[in-house]
N, C-alpha and C positions, 0 to 999 in steps of 0.2 A: 562435478556436473550439476549437483543439486544447487550449489551456490550460484552458478551461472544462470540456471533456470529461474531461481528465486529472484535474482536481480531483474531479469527480463519481465517476470511476472509482476513485480512491484511497479515497474515502469508502466505496464499496460493497465494495471489497476488504477493508476493515477490518471491515465487517459480517460477511463470510464468515469472516474470521479469528477473529472472536468465536465463531462457530459451532464452529470447529475446537477451540478451547480450552475451550468450555463443556460439551461432552459432551451436546448435545441428542439426543433420540431421534427416531424416525421419525414421531412424531405430528405433527399440524398445528402449525406454528410461528407464533408471534406476536412482534411487536416487544417486547412486555413480557417474554415468556419469555426471549428472547435477552438483553435488557438485564440481567435479574435474574441469570441464570446467568453471564454475562460478568463482572459485578461480583463475584460469589462467587469466581470463579477468578482475578481479576486479581493478587492478592497472590502467587500461586504462579508467575507468569510473571516470570522474572528476565532472560531474554534471548531474542532470536529473530533469524532471518536468512532471506532468500529472494531469488530472482531473478525479476524480472517482465519478460516479453517481450510487447510490445504492438504491434499493427498498427492504424494509423489509415486509414480509407477516406475519402478526400477526392475526390469525383468518380470519375474512372477510376484515380486513383493510390492506391497502397498504401504508406504510410510506416511504417517499422519503427523501434522504439527499444527499448533495454534498460535496466533499472534494477535495481541490486543494493543491498540495505540490510542493515546489521547494527546491532542495538540492544541495549543493556544498561542495566539500572537502575543508578543513578537517572536519569542524564541524558547518556549517551554514545551517539552516533549516527554511523554511517559509511555514506555513500552513494557509489555509483559510477554515473554517468549516461552512457550511450552515446547521443549525439545523432545524429539522422538525417544521413547523409552524412559523418560523421566516424569515423575509425578509432580515435582515442584517447578514453579515458574521462575525464570531469571528476570530480574527487574533492571531496566536501563532507564534512568531518569536524568533529564537535563533541565536545570532551573535557570539557564541563561549564563550562569557564572561557572558552574561545575557540572560534569557528567558523573553520575553515580551508577555503578554497575554492581548489583548484588547477586552473588551465586549462593543460594540457600544450601546446596549440598556440601559446600566447604565453609559456609558462614563467613565469607570474606566480601569486602567491599573495595572496589577500585574507584578512587576519586581522582578525576582528571580535570585540570584547569582548562577551560575552553578559551580559544583565541578570540579576540575581539575583532570580528570581521563582519562586513555588511550582510554576508550570506546567512548569518545566524538570525537575522530578523525576518527571514523569509520562510514560508512553509516548505517542507521537503518536496511535497507533491507539485508545488508551483514551479520549483526548479527542475524537477524531473520531467514534468509534462512537456516542457520546451524541447528537451533532449529527445523524448519519445516521438513527438510529432515530426521531427526531422528524419526519423528512422523507420516509420511505418506508414502504410496507407490504410485508412479506416473507411469502411463502407457499411451501409445498412443492408442486411440480407432480407429482413422482413419482420413479422410478428410471430411470437410463440408463447405458449402458456407454461408457467412454472408454478406449481402449487396453486392452481386456479387464478393466478395473476398474469395478466397480459404483459408481455415484455417486448422490448426492441431487441432483436438479435443482430449483433454487430460482428464484423470480422476485421481483424487487424493483421495485415501482412507486412513483414519486415521488407524494407527496400534492399535489394541485393547489393552486397558490397564484396569486394575482393578479399578484404581482411577477415570477414566473418562468413565462413562457409556454412556453419550450422544456423539454420533458420527455423523459427517457431511461429506457425500460424496460430492465431488465437480467436476463439469465439467468446463473445461477451454478451450476457443477458442483462438488460437494464429495465427495471420496472417502469411501465408506461405511465402509471398514475403518479408515482412519487419520484421517479428518476433515480431510484436506489439501485445500484448494481447488485444483482442477486447471485450471479454465477460466472465463472471463467473456466475455459478449457484451453490448454496448450497442446499442440500437435507437432511432432517432429517431421523431418523431411519425408518420411515414409507414410505419414498420415496416422501414426500411432499416438494415442492419448498418453501424454507424459505427466501432466499436472492438471488437477481439478481443484478449484478454489470456490468457496462459498463465503459471502460477506453477510454478517449479521449485525444488528443493532447499530447501523450507521446513523449518526446524529450530527447535524450541522448547526452551529450557533445556538447551542443548548445552554449557554451561560456557565461554562466551566470556571470554577473558582481558582485563584492563584494558589490557594492552600493545597490543591490537588498535587502540586509539584514541589512540595516540601519533603525532603528525604529524611526519614526517621530511621536512625541506625538501629538495627535489631540487637537485642541483648547479646553481649559476648562476641559480637562480630569484630573481626580484625579489619582495620582500614589501612589500605595502601594508597598513598598519594603519589600521583604522577604529574610532573610539570607544574 
């Protein structure tokens, strides 16, 4: 269930990120407006980075995880994943030619040859945003303060489909001054909070260097090559 919710959450995060880079105004928002303005701005986005802290509510338990990502055109991605119950981060890095996955608890590296496809030259969020806009209706609920910052409060409602009975409504808070998404909440069919996410340190076009995506093998690590 967590994997399914995480996938939906990531898609909705990219919806909000599109709002951040598109320069939408305070008027009523539509999926068509968001898609059009996002596409107009995509060529200006050369790199981005952020930290995502997520809390999953499963019954009486609250499970926390953290995800850091760095992206640079045309196809360089670096992710740090803090799994629940673990102190060390898993590193997943793509330099355009190989994907390197390093698990510190076992000191092993999985090296995977990447296929040469046009999709690798696109940002993940630009691909996912198109999918999400086809599956949700986004509306502006109003303005609300978070930590003394005025935000746009948005709501994303999945379009009903026969294939997917489980629907998750989402509330999204976007900083009015900087258009930085500050918070996300996912609710199940019964209105229960299932996932809460906060975004920190979001930066766009900060001049990330190519050297950020060079994988340095840790001392003594075992490398397993695939493909």
